C-alpha positions in Angstrom: 11.0 18.0 22.9 8.3 15.5 23.5 8.2 12.3 21.4 5.4 10.6 19.7 4.0 7.6 21.6 4.6 4.0 20.7 1.9 2.8 18.3 -0.6 0.0 18.9 -1.2 -2.4 16.1 2.4 -2.3 15.0 1.9 -5.7 13.4 -0.3 -4.0 10.8 2.3 -1.3 10.1 5.0 -4.0 9.7 2.8 -6.0 7.3 2.2 -2.9 5.2 5.9 -2.0 5.0 7.0 -5.6 4.3 4.3 -6.2 1.7 4.5 -3.2 -0.5 8.3 -3.3 -0.4 8.1 -6.9 -1.6 6.0 -5.9 -4.6 8.4 -3.1 -5.5 11.4 -5.3 -5.1 9.9 -7.9 -7.4 8.5 -5.5 -10.0 11.1 -2.7 -10.0 14.2 -4.0 -8.2 13.9 -1.6 -5.3 15.8 -2.1 -2.0 14.7 -1.8 1.6 16.9 -1.5 4.6 16.7 -0.3 8.3 18.8 2.3 10.0 18.0 1.8 13.6 14.4 3.1 14.0 14.1 4.3 10.4 13.3 2.2 7.4 14.5 3.2 4.0 13.0 2.2 0.6 15.3 3.0 -2.3 13.7 3.0 -5.7 16.4 2.5 -8.3 14.1 2.5 -11.3 11.2 4.9 -12.0 8.0 3.6 -10.4 4.7 4.8 -11.9 3.1 7.4 -9.7 6.2 7.7 -7.4 7.9 11.1 -7.9 10.8 10.4 -5.5 13.7 8.0 -5.2 13.8 7.5 -1.4 11.1 6.9 1.2 12.0 7.1 4.9 9.7 5.3 7.4 9.7 6.6 11.0 9.6 3.5 13.1 11.3 5.4 16.0 9.0 7.6 18.1 11.6 10.4 18.6 11.5 13.0 15.7 14.9 14.3 16.5 16.4 10.8 16.2 14.5 10.2 13.0 15.8 13.3 11.4 19.3 12.6 12.5 19.3 9.2 10.8 17.8 10.8 7.7 20.5 13.4 7.6 23.3 10.8 8.0 22.0 8.7 5.2 24.1 9.0 2.0 21.9 10.7 -0.6 22.8 12.0 -4.0 22.2 15.8 -4.4 19.4 15.3 -7.0 17.5 12.5 -5.1 14.1 13.5 -3.8 12.6 11.9 -0.7 9.6 11.8 1.5 9.1 10.8 5.2 6.3 8.6 6.4 5.5 9.0 10.1 3.2 6.4 11.8 0.8 7.3 14.6 -2.3 6.0 16.4 -4.8 8.8 16.1 -6.3 10.4 13.0 -4.9 13.9 13.8 -1.9 14.5 16.1 -1.0 18.2 15.9 2.1 17.7 17.9 3.5 15.4 15.2 3.1 18.1 12.6 4.5 20.7 14.8 7.6 18.6 15.7 8.5 17.7 12.2 7.8 21.2 10.9 10.2 22.6 13.4 12.8 20.2 12.1 12.4 21.4 8.5 9.6 19.3 7.1 6.3 20.2 5.3 3.2 18.2 5.9 1.6 16.6 2.8 -1.3 14.3 3.9 -2.5 11.6 6.3 -3.7 8.2 5.2 -5.5 5.5 7.2 -4.2 1.9 7.6 -7.3 -0.4 7.9 -7.7 -4.0 8.8 -10.2 -6.9 8.7 -10.2 -10.1 10.7 -10.6 -13.3 8.7 -12.2 -15.6 7.8 -15.4 -13.8 6.7 -18.4 -14.9 4.8 -18.3 -14.0 1.2 -21.2 -14.4 -1.3 -20.8 -16.3 -4.5 -18.1 -14.8 -6.7 -18.8 -12.8 -9.8 -17.8 -14.9 -12.8 -16.1 -11.9 -14.5 -13.3 -11.5 -11.9 -10.3 -13.7 -12.9 -7.3 -14.8 -11.0 -4.3 -14.4 -13.3 -2.7 -17.7 -14.1 -0.7 -17.0 -17.2 1.4 -14.1 -18.7 -1.0 -13.8 -21.5 -3.7 -12.8 -19.1 -1.6 -9.9 -17.8 -1.1 -8.8 -21.4 -4.9 -8.9 -22.0 -5.6 -7.1 -18.7 -3.1 -4.4 -19.4 -4.6 -3.5 -22.8 -7.9 -2.6 -21.1 -6.3 -1.0 -18.0 -4.2 1.3 -20.2 -7.3 3.4 -20.8 -6.9 4.6 -17.3 -3.1 4.7 -17.3 -2.9 1.6 -15.2 -1.1 -1.6 -15.6 -0.3 -4.8 -13.7 3.5 -5.2 -13.4 4.4 -8.2 -15.5 7.2 -9.3 -13.2 4.8 -9.9 -10.4 3.4 -12.9 -12.2 4.8 -16.2 -10.8 5.9 -14.7 -7.5 4.5 -17.1 -4.8 3.4 -14.2 -2.6 1.7 -11.9 -5.2 -1.7 -12.8 -6.6 -3.3 -10.6 -9.2 -7.0 -10.4 -10.2 -8.7 -8.5 -12.9 -12.4 -7.7 -13.7 -13.6 -8.3 -17.2 -16.6 -6.5 -18.8 -17.5 -5.8 -22.4 -14.5 -7.9 -23.6 -11.9 -5.9 -21.8 -10.3 -5.6 -18.3 -12.0 -2.8 -16.4 -10.3 -3.1 -13.0 -7.8 -5.1 -11.0 -6.6 -5.9 -7.5 -3.5 -7.4 -5.9 -3.2 -9.6 -2.8 0.2 -9.9 -1.2 0.8 -12.8 1.2 4.5 -12.3 2.2 3.6 -12.0 5.9 2.5 -15.1 7.8 -1.3 -15.1 8.3 -1.7 -11.6 6.9 -2.9 -10.5 3.5 -2.2 -7.1 2.2 -4.4 -5.5 -0.5 -1.8 -3.5 -2.5 -4.1 -2.3 -5.2 -7.8 -1.9 -6.0 -8.6 0.0 -9.2 -11.6 0.4 -11.5 -11.5 2.4 -14.8 -13.3 5.7 -14.2 -16.0 5.0 -16.8 -16.9 1.8 -15.1 -17.1 3.1 -11.5 -20.3 2.9 -9.4 -21.2 -0.4 -11.0 -20.0 -2.7 -8.1 -16.8 -3.8 -9.8 -14.6 -2.7 -6.9 -16.8 -4.6 -4.4 -16.5 -7.7 -6.5 -12.8 -7.4 -6.8 -12.5 -7.0 -3.0 -14.8 -9.9 -2.4 -12.6 -12.1 -4.7 -9.5 -11.1 -2.8 -11.3 -12.1 0.5 -12.3 -15.5 -1.0 -8.6 -16.2 -1.9 -7.5 -15.0 1.6 -10.0 -17.4 3.2 -8.8 -20.2 1.0 -5.2 -19.6 2.1 -6.2 -19.6 5.7 -5.1 -16.0 6.4 -6.2 -14.4 9.7 -6.1 -10.7 8.8 -6.3 -8.3 5.8 -4.5 -5.0 5.9 -4.6 -2.1 3.4 -3.7 1.6 3.1 -7.0 3.3 2.3 -7.5 6.0 -0.3 -10.2 8.6 0.1 -12.0 7.1 -2.9 -12.0 3.6 -1.5 -12.8 4.5 2.2 -16.5 3.9 2.0 -16.1 0.6 0.2 -13.7 -0.7 2.8 -15.9 0.4 5.7 -18.9 -1.4 4.2 -16.8 -4.5 3.9 -16.0 -4.4 7.6 -12.5 -2.8 7.6 -11.6 -0.7 10.7 -8.9 1.8 11.4 -5.7 0.4 12.9 -3.1 3.2 12.5 -2.3 6.3 10.5 0.5 7.4 8.2 1.4 11.1 7.8 3.6 12.0 4.8 6.1 14.8 5.1 8.6 16.2 2.6 11.6 18.5 3.2 10.8 22.2 3.1 12.3 23.9 0.0 
């Protein structure tokens, strides 16, 4: 069986994996380990929006070897898991075919995007605040709760996690999170605006504020995993595709 090719821009994939796992470890006491060419994120506590306990990351190009390592990993019978496969092109039918033949169902593909720094940013919007005290997280979360969102309280004070929130009409209406655990690379782990406040430029201002902080810290690159909703915003800001991530789950 042919294998998937090695991926260019692996540095961006490594930054993504290390950064979001750092956030989960700080906020939810998750654990990350590597089994040869397969990474494993184990989520001990329930994480909002994550309906599984294990996340396998295919860092090895051979699907057969990946599946063998997954099958050898000690899992409890009731533990759900997904498999993330990284590749260099937007669509790779052979990747889907290979994993489907091994018992996996395709879910979706997401784009990893990057931006070179420093970049010029216009004067910041005075209503985007960098969180500097626990009371600010409490204030922000009262507003964000309207959309079922919240800033994890345990991320405050971590030297590699910086949270920002946008304030409008005396409440928080959006937030973003910059993760700096990788040398020279900033990872945008979150960018959210309450639905009733969208299309008012708040996401643009939150992103701009994160870029200003990244410039200030002397970072050389920004990396993010783009959602469909945020794709046009990121493209306008100058982000370009670096790699792709396809999600699979075991066939029932």
